[in-house]
C-alpha positions, 0 to 999 in steps of 0.5 A: 510549495502549493497545497495539493488535493486529490480530486479523483480516485479509482481502483479496479478489483484486484485479482486475475485478468488473463483477458486484459493486458496491463495497459488496459487495466491501467487505462480503465482505472485512470478513466474511472479516476478522471470521471470521478474528478469530473475532467477529461484526459485533455485537462491533464497536464502530466501523467506519472505511471508506476509499474514494475514488471513491465517498466521497460514497456513504456506503460505510461505512453501506452496508456495515453495512446489507449485513451487519448495521446495529447502530447503531455509529459509522461514519466514512468516509475519503478521503485519495488513495492513502493512503485505506485506510491512513488508515482503518486509522490512525483505527481504531487510534487509536479503540482506542489512545485507550481509546474502543473495544475492537474496531474495524474498518478496511475499504478498498475501491474499484471503478475498473475501467480508470480511470487514476490521478488524471489518467491519463497516456499518449497514444493514439498509441503511435508518438508518445506526447507525454506519454511523451516530455515526462514529463507527464500526471497521476501518471505524469508526476509519478513519471516526472519524479521518476525522471528527476531521480534519474537526472540527479542520481545516474547511476541508469539506466533499467535499474536502475529496470526491475529493480524491475518485474522483481522485483515481477512475479516476486514476484507470480507467487506471490501468488494475490491479485495481479491479474497473476501473470506474470513480465516479463523485463528486456528486455520491461520496457525495450522496452514502450511509454513511458508517462512516461519512464523508466517504461514500461508494465510499470513502471506499476501497473494499477488495478482493483477490490478490498477489504481489511479488518482487525480491531483490538483492545485487548491485553486483548480480543486475548488473548481471541481469538488466541494470535498477535496482531500488534501495531501498533508505530507508526501515522503520518500526515504531509503536506507541509511548506511548501517552494518549488515543486519540479520534480515538482509534489509533494514525493514524498520529504520527506513520506515521510522525515518519516513514516519518522523518526517511525514508527521513533522511535515503534516504537523500531526502525530500518530495519535491524530490519525483516523486510519492507516493503510500500511504495507502488510505483505506478510503478517509479520510486516504489519506487526513491525510497522505498528512500532515503526509508525510509532503507534505503540512503544518498542516491543508492544505491537503484540499487545496492540493486536491483542487489544484489538486496537487496530480493528475497524472501530478500535483506537487506530484502525489499520488496513480496514481494506483487508490490507494486502493479505486480503486485497492482494499485492500487484506491486505497481498498483498497491501504493496508489490503491492504498491512497484511493482507499483513504480518499474514499474514507475521508469522503465518507464513501467506503460503504460497509467498511467506513471508518466513522468520522475519518479525518486524517489517514496515512498510507505506507509502502515499503519496497525493499532494496530500499524505498519507503513512502508515506503519504498523509491525507486529510479532509 
């Protein structure tokens, strides 16, 4: 396997774009990444497009028709919330294998106010049955998982809510985030319950967005940049067989397996990371993934947030972009956007939210069904 570098990176501000279709969003993100890399579409040898809800619409080919149909191979990927990061992995292996020297990965989605795969939360805010019972699609899954952690380890709802406080505080400094507004702890706890213990501000918004990355072989990368960001590991896992568990999906094991493999391939441990962008679709998810990524011991995630270790400037900054809770979660775009964020930090280009001295970053996404991607990047 050859060394592979990310040379171009770009994303659009996540939000609502009713005047643009998903192809236009993806094309704008890709054009920005090509410009960042200093190349044109004619230099690209393969394109991998990640998109979930419009996956039967040949989005990748339509992107090429929008910006320049050159006849190259185009692969369309759909893999739940891990769609964009899976597209990145496919582009990575296309170059690492020696088949191509320049590949691009594009993640895009146009969801508007569409809920997360099954939605959640009833219409009656005075008595929300789904919130009380902990059911209702993905909100229910992650609500139950958080409640189980509380039962098992004594974690409190306030500790989980502090994750939302942190990520919204981080999001204020991110011009690409859908929401750039702080949410004090009292506001988070007093917001309406969506699926206990997650309240409204502990749930990510959906929306529209796109992100793109240009990957090159080491030889090519050195022709175009003096500060390549290297892909140290790119891992994709799925659930192993296990008896059915109370949360419907094994949120934890699939990430733990991916993390162990990623650390081994990258030749590092969690203590060597400068930053992490992980899949905080709900505040409970981030809490669980502190342990799943081995940032702390089992049952110690609540202590980690109490100590502010995962704030920017803390021991291991997590979701300094604001995470999905602030940035939003247009599914196909999320995985590539997490990688773009880390690339910017490793280059020292993240502005006011810059992680000082960032050298190594981990991007994580979990798509229940199941798929888990972890991409480790280094200077």
